[in-house]
Every structure is written in C-alpha cells, then in structure tokens.
C-alpha positions, 0 to 999 in steps of 0.5 A: 258245435259238439264235444268228443267222448273219447273211446279209448284203449290198448290195441285189442282192448274191447274197442271195436266192441264197445264201437259196435254196442254203442252204435246199435244202441243208439240208433236202435236198429232192427238188426246188427248193424255192418261193422264196416259202417262203425267209421260213419257214427264212431269216428276215427281221430287216426283216419288219414282223410281227416289229416288230408283237410289240413295237409293235401299230400300222401300221407306217407309224406307227413312227419311225426311232427305234421301229424302231431301239428295237424292232431290239434286241427283234426279234434276240433273239425271232429266237434264240428261234425255234429251239433251234440257230442260225438264218439271217437275211436283212439289208441293213443296215450293221454300223453304228450309227442313232438311237444304237443298233447295226443288228445285236445283237452279243450273240446274234450267231454269224456272218456270210455277207457277199456283195458285188458289182460295184457298176458291175452292183449299179447295174444289178439295183438301178436295175431293182428300184427302178423308178429311172433308173442316175444315180439309183442312183449318187447313191444308192450314194455317199450314206452316209445312204441307206436302203431306205423301209419299205413295208408287209411291211419297215421301213427297213433302213440301207445307208450308201453302197456303200463304207462297206457293205462296209467296215463289215462286211469291215474287221477279218479274222474267223473267224466271217466268210465273205466271198463275191464273187457273181462267185466264185458264179458262176465257181467255184460248187463252191469257194465254196458248199463254202466255205459249207459248210464255214463252217457246219461240215458235211461235205457229200458233193459229190452232194449239195452240187451237186444244192443249186447246182443246185436254187438256179440263176439258171435254176430261180428264174427259172423259179420266179418266171415260173410263180408270182411272188415275194413279195419282188418291189417293186410298183415294180421295173420287171422281173422280180426274177431278171432277168439273174443276170449278172457284167460287164454294165455294161460294154454298159450303162454310159455311160463318164462313169457308170463313171466315177462309181462308180469314183471313189465307190467306188475303194478298196473296189473294189481291195480286192476285185479290181473294179479 
C-alpha cells in the first residue's frame, strides 16, 4: 500500500499541466500521453466512481455530509491502488468541512501546490465556468465557495482564493513543494527540475526536457483540438487549454476589477510576489 502525493491547487492554476508533465516524465513514452487518460495515472479524488464504492446511490442524492463522510474512505482506497506513492489531484483547500478534514493526513506522503496570479485565474476560470468575470471575482472572495457536483465529480471545498493559498502554504514543510504558474512558464527547467528533485528522482536533462516538451501548452491544446478533453465542463464557453499565458489581466480586466481582486487578496499576493 502506498501513500498520496497531492497535486493541489485552486482551479485553473496549472494542475492539469502538472499532471501531464508527471505522466510524460515517469512513463517516458515515445509520444505525448493522451490527455484523456490522465486519470489513469494521476487520480482525481473527487471522481464520483470512488464514492460509489462506498455508497451506490446516484451522486445527486449525496448530501455534503455524505461526501465528507466518505472522503477519508476514498483516500484510503486510493492508496491501495499501488504499492508505491500515488499522485492525486485535488482542488480542496487544506481545511475542514462538515466537521471532517478535506485531506486525510494519515495517508499523505506530501504535496505539490501550484499557485497562479489571481488576476489571471479570474479570466481563465470565468471561461471555464461560463460565468462573468465579476461573478468569479465574487466567488473567489467567498470563504464558503465550493465547486458543484456535476455527475462526474463530487463537490470540492475551495473557500476563498486567499484562504485556499494560505491553508496549503502557511507552514513550511519538507513534504510540500510550492510552485508558481508563472515560474513554470518562464523558468521551466528550474521549476520542473524542482519537481523531479522533490520526488527523489535523478533525471537526466534530455529526459526532463522531453517530458516538458510533451506536456507543453501547445501540445496539450493541439490534443484537445483533435479529440476533445473529457475534463472540459459542458458549461465552459472556451477550450480547456485556452491561452496558457501570464499577465492577460493587464489587457482584459478593468481598473475596478483589478482593484477588487487586489483588495480581496493583497496579503497572499504580496507573499508570492504578485504585488
């Protein structure tokens, strides 16, 4: 039985990119792995299929308390899928909900946490949700914010963007690697090399660069254009892999919208060099 290495982030902050990189690095394929098979290697803890092992009812009948009661069971089940540590995606904050922890520490080996400038998250998440930017700004300041169950996944408890970031990063820990999305773009060898070292891997530079190339935004976007992406929500008004750039907020947000985001999240933004 293994243990979980969490791939944790607020939505639209590089989680799927990281999953693709790990897929290509550790399996070392001859061509980029199919994005629609990511959950075969990096599991999603919110997937309904795990919860149905413990409650066969339709997920539409699950209450929030039902989901939280089953989460630790799901996490323990996932560790039994491999004798080695496994990668599990989550958008949950490192908090409690319904009186129960969202992350089961007893089966946790570590975590990679990805953070992105919230001014860019707002834009990407608005397309992902098919909602206005102002709606997402309000959502990102809401400490009770959750993702909605959608038939494929149960709800995940986000809290506010600031609380999400704080919950995962406020206490330094050797079992935690924190990466900025912007550094993954601008300093990929340093950033993804840090991931390999964090996992205790001695990876030759050519293999690292091969995995980076196979999981580049250009490659992922081309895959989605050719055959779609099963993780793209039906309500989305754009492709899942839409732009993959930093700093778009400077062109797309109004001064008032920028001010609201910075007022809401200034403390954590300053911690990570966004202000």
